N, C-alpha and C positions, 0 to 999 in steps of 0.2 A: 454395285448399286450407284445411282446418281446422287450427287450432292452439289450444292452451290456453296462455294467457299471464297474467301479473299485471303491473299497472301501478303497484302500490304494495305495500308489505310488510304482512302481516297474517295473518289466519286463512285457512282453506280457502276462505272466501267470496270472496277476492280473485281466485281462479282463474276466468278467463272464456274461453269458446270464441269465437274470432274467425276471420274469413276473411282470408287473407293471401296474398302471392305465393309461388309454389313456389320454393324455393331452388335455385340452380344451383351445381354444384361448382366451386370454384376450382382452381388448380394443385395437384396432389397430393391432391385430394379426390375423393370419389364422393358421389352422392346415392342415397338408399335409399327406396323405397316401403315404408312401415312397416306391418308386420303386427301386432306387439305391442310394447309399451313396458314395461319394468320400472319399478316404483315403489320408490324408495329413500329412506332417512331424510334423505340429503343434499338431496333435492328439497324436503322439508319445511323444512329449515334455510334453503334458498335463498329460499323463499316468505316465511318468517317473519322472517329475520334478514339476508338479502342474502348468504348464504354462496356465494362464487364467482360472484356476479352482477356482470358488468362495467357494465351500465347497464339502465335500464328503458325500455320494457317488456321483459320477459324470458320466454322459453319454456323451462320446466324440462325435465328428463329426460336421463338419462345412458346409457341402453342400449336397443337395439332389436333386433328380428329383422325380416327382410323380404327384399326383392329389389332388386338394384342397378338403379337407374333411369337414371343417366347417369354417365359417367366423365370426370373432369377431365384437363387436360393433365398430362403427366409421370407418370402412374400406370403402374407397370410390375410390379404385384404379381400379375398373372394373373387379375384380376377381370374378369368379363364382364357385360354388360347382361343382366338377367333372372336372374342367379345368386342363389340363396338364401344369405343371409349373416346374421351377427350383428355388431353394431358397438357400440363404446364411443364416446360422444360427449362434447363439452364443454358440453352443453346443447342445447335444441331438439328433444328427442325426443318431447315431447307434441304430435305433429303427424302429418299424413298423409305428409309427406316431410321427411327430414332430410339435410343435407349435413354430411359429417364427413371427417376425414383418413383416407386409404386405409390408412395404417399400422395403424389401430385397427379395421379391417374384416376379418372372418374368414369363410371359407367355413363354411357350416352343418356342424357335426360329423356324421359318418355315423350314420344311425339316429336322429337327433334331429329332432323336428318343430319348426315355427316357434314354437308356443306354449311348449314347454319351452325352446327356444333363447333366448328373451327373458330367461330367468332367469340366463343364463351370464355376460355380459360383465363385470359388476362383482363379483358374489358369488363366482364360482368362482375367478378368479385371486387375489382377496383372501384367500379361505380357504386356498388352496394356499400362498400366500406366508407366511401366518401360521404354518402348520404346518411347512412345509419350508424355504423360501428364507430367511425372516427368523427364524422361531422355531426352526428346526433341531432339531426333535423327534427324539429317539433312541428306539429300542425300549426298553420298560420304564419310560420316564419318565412322569410324571403331568402332566396339563394341567387348567387352570381357565379356563373360557370364560364371559365375560359375554354376556348376550343369547342364551342357548343355543337358544331356540325361534325365533329370527329366521332370515332367509335365510342370512347368513354362519354363524351358530351351528349350523344343521342340517348344513351342509356340513363345517364344522370337526370336528364330532363324528365323522362318517363317515371323514374323512381321517385323523384321529388314531387311530381304531380300526384302520384299514387299515395305518397306519405302525407298529403294534405298541405303542401306548401302554399303560403298566401300568394306568392308570386315567384316565378322562375325567370331570371334574366340571363341571357347568354351574350358572349362576345365572340366574334368571328372576324376574319380578315377581308371578306368581300360580300357584296350584296347577294350574290348567288348562294353563298353559304348561309346567309341569314335566312333566306327563303326556305332552304332545306331544313334548317334547325327548327323553324317554327312548327314543323309537323311533328315534333317530338317533345311536346310539353312546355315549350317556352312561351311566355307572355310577351316579352319584348326581346329583340336581339340587336345588339349594338355592333357597328362595324368600326373597328379600330379603337379610337379613344373612347373610354367608357366611364371615367371617374365622374365627370360632370353630369352625363346622362343618367347615371345611377342615382345620384343625389336628386336630380329632377324627378325621376320616376318614383322615388320613395318619399317625396315631399321634404327632402333635406335630411331624412333620418339615416339613410344607408341600409345595407343588407345585414341579415343576421349571420349568414354563412357564405363565405367566398372560397371557391375551389380553384387552385392554380397549378397547372403543369408547366408553366413557362419560366418562372423565376425572374430575377433581375428587376428591372423597372416595372414590369407588369405585376409582379408580386407586391412590390411596394405600393402601387396604385390600388391593388385589391385590398391591401391592409387599410389604406386611407378611405376606402369605400364602405367600411364596416360601420354598423350602428353600435351604440353603447352595448357592451357585453357581447359583441360580435366575435365570430370565430373564423379563422382562415386555416385551410388545410392545403399544404404544399404536397403535390404528388408527382413532381418532375421538374426538370430544368432544361426545357427544350431550347431556351435561349443560349445555353452554355455560358451563362454569366458567372462571374466569380461567386464563391459561396457568400451568402447573405447573412447578416446578423441583425437581430432585433432585440430590444431590451426595454428598460423602464421608460425612456422618453416616448417611445412609440406605443407601449401597451398600457401604461397607467392611466392616461387621461380618459380613455374609453373603456377601461377594464376589459381589454381585448385578450384573446387567446390565439396562439398559433400552434399547430400540430402538423405531423407529416405522415405520409403513407407510401410504402413501396411494396408491391405484391412480390417482387423478386426477393427483396430482403426478408419479408415475412416467411417466404418459402424456405429460406435458409435458417432463420432464427427460431421459428416456431411453426413447423409444418402441420402440427395438430390444429393450431388455431386457424391456419390457412384452410385446412380441410373443412372445418366447421363453417367458416365464412363462405367458402365456395358452395357448400351444400345449400345454405340459405339463399345465396344469390341465384343458383340454378333453379330454385323453386319458382322464382319470379318469371322465368321464361316458360316453365312447364304450366303455370297457372294463367298465362296470358297477360300478366302485368306489363311485361317488357317484350318488345320485338327488336331484333338487331338487323339493321339494313346492310346487306352486302351490296356495295355499289360498283365494284369492279373485281374481275377475276382474271388471273394471269396463269399461264403454264409455268412449271418450275423453271424451265429454261428462260423464262421471261422475267426472272426476279429483278434484274437491273431496271427493266421498264416499270415494274411496280415501285421500286425505290425512286425512280424519277418522278412518277406521278405523285407519290406522297411528299417528296422533297420539294416539289413545286408549290406546295401549300394550296393546291386547287382541289384536292380530293375531299370527298365527304364520306361519312359512314365508315364501313370496314372494307379493307382490301384483302383478298385471299390469293394464295398460290394453289393451283390445282396440281396435285402431285401424282395421285394414282391414275392408272388407266381405267377405262370403263368397266373392266371386269371386277375391280374392287368396289367401284362406286355403285354398282348395280346388284351386288350380291345380296 
């Protein structure tokens, strides 16, 4: 089968298409014939920095849609060979076939095609957790979202609006991204610097909830943008800044709270909680609350081009790799 791997860390050019053995599922696992694979910023960090890479060579990719190929011993989740599914993986998704733990494999939500389904496993549960489970947004509260035009950002805007947010503010890196984000639930979208504009937009009060995947100075500016009793949720470190610390001097004056979320860590530490979260999140697509924009699609052999597009920070919405041939996509 085909897979895209890297044997050293570096730019997109280190991604190479190779022929390799088809993986077999171990106990508690299933293998999936991949239709589409989602491209995530974590894939770029894996390729460039070794983020969550246990050893080289490594096949990146965290989410797929497709059909169950084989079921390993001890799987009792009702999955069947040939069933259409979506799956969160610990890597290996840039390939024709991937083996992954059955607990993170889900039947395709009703009414969702395989192409759209590949956008779900990481983005949707993350966005749902940020708004509801970790962020605990209440009706009338205000929200500030970094990366508003990205995959998570477009879903957070819709979920926050559906939850009755008083105002939803986004931050992006360009005017074009701002225009795109406004179509996904945002009242105002700021380009670049945001701390002073947020204070102006809220009459000096600040926001109730800030969501940050960037880290470093951006996280600290988000913390400074909170209202009294405000909450910040960190869900990434795209800046690759040094680990941050926050304590009494920053938190006590405004009675602020800071929390964190990582869907990959939750998958390791509490897959049962992840499964419950994912099922609630998927329901928001099935009932029409959320739509997920696929803005670019690449062939598997074009994975390097997909990484260049995302790394240039000009992409919006969700990027996919089309893995399967037409015979699988049209079955």
